[in-house]
N, C-alpha and C positions, 0 to 999 in steps of 0.2 A: 503494499499502500505509496503510495506516495504522501508525503506532507501534508498538499493541500488539501488529498483525499479524507487524511485521516481527520484531518480540520473541520473538515465539510462534514465528516459526518458525526463530529463530537456535535457539532453546530446544529445540525438537524436533530439530533439526541437528545440535546440539554435547551434546545429552542432558543438561543443564543441570538441575540440580533446584528454577529458577526463574526468574520474571522477574528477580530480582533481580542473579544471579548471567549473563545472559544480557545482562542490558545495560551489567551491568561488560564483560563479554569484548567485547559492541560497538565499546564508550568505547574501549577499548584498539586493539585491529584499525586504529578509523577513524583512529587519533589515528597511527599508523606510517606509516598509506595517505596521512595527508595528509604527510607529513613528504614523503615518494615520489613525489609528484606535481606537478606544478608549479601554483601558487598562483591562474591560473586556471581550471585544471581542478577543483581545493577547489571553489572557490565552483559554477562547473557540477553539479559532486557533492550540492555542499549544499543547493543549488536543492528538487534534487530526493527527495532524502531527507527522513522522516516524523517528524514529534515535534521535539528535541530533538539528534535524528542534524546535521543539517548545524549548528548552533554546536557540537556539537561536535568539526565537522572544521574549523570557519572559526577556532575557537578554538588547535586545535593546527599552524595553517598556519606555517611558518615564512617567514620572506623571500625565502628562494633554497633551492631543490630541493635533495634529499641526492640519490648517489647511494649505492645499496648495496643487495648481491644480495639472494637471495629469504631466503639460512643466519641473512643480520643482522636481513631483515626479521622471523623469528618469534623470535632472541634478543629484541629491542625489543618482540614483544607480551608472551614470556614476561618480561621486566622490569617488565614495568607491573604482572601478572598472578600475579608470585610463581610460576611452575611451570614448567616443565621443555621446552625448546625442541619435542620431539617433541608436547607436550600445547600447545604455542603453532601446533602449526603445526593440526592438529586445530582447533581455536580460529577461528583465519584462516582458512579452510574451511569453517569454518560462518558465518564475520560475509559472506566476498565471495562468497559462490555464493546471499545472502541477497540482498548488494545487486544482484549481475546478475540477480536478479529483482524488483527493486525498480525498475531506471533503465529508461533506453531503450537501445531497441538499440542507437543514436545516441554517448546519454552514454557505453556498456559499453565498448563501440569507440577510444571517448576517451583513457579510461584504461588499455584495457589496447596501447592502442601506446606510451601514454609506460612502458612496464615492460619488462624482458625476458622471451623468451616462455617463459621458466620459472613465470611467476608464473600463464601464463593458468589452467593447472589450478585453480586456487587460488577460481578465479571459475564455476571449471565448466564450461571450457572448453577440455578437453583438446585437440579438435584444434585447434587455435590455436600450443600447443605444438612446441621440435622434436621 
């Protein structure tokens, strides 16, 4: 998937006014995701992301993975986007379902395996959730 196509898909799913808003939300969600999965997995994901999105992931990678639940994930996205947690939940789903479409099935499985099962629905994989 190309960068413009990725952002167009996020824009449509999130019902954003323009590509710029979709890009900002995408960066925020990817930054938080990079903090939640292992640095090696961030590198693998970054290699499959279009355009500058791989760099967004790599720049946000902490030295050590942080463990936090889905509500804190939303809170962190909300903080970056100046939105309410409920809006951040919508934003997160718009971006992560697009990530699920953009990467290989093996990579997606690797990412989801590092997260609590409650995260699976954000990638459009409700069947993997408890």
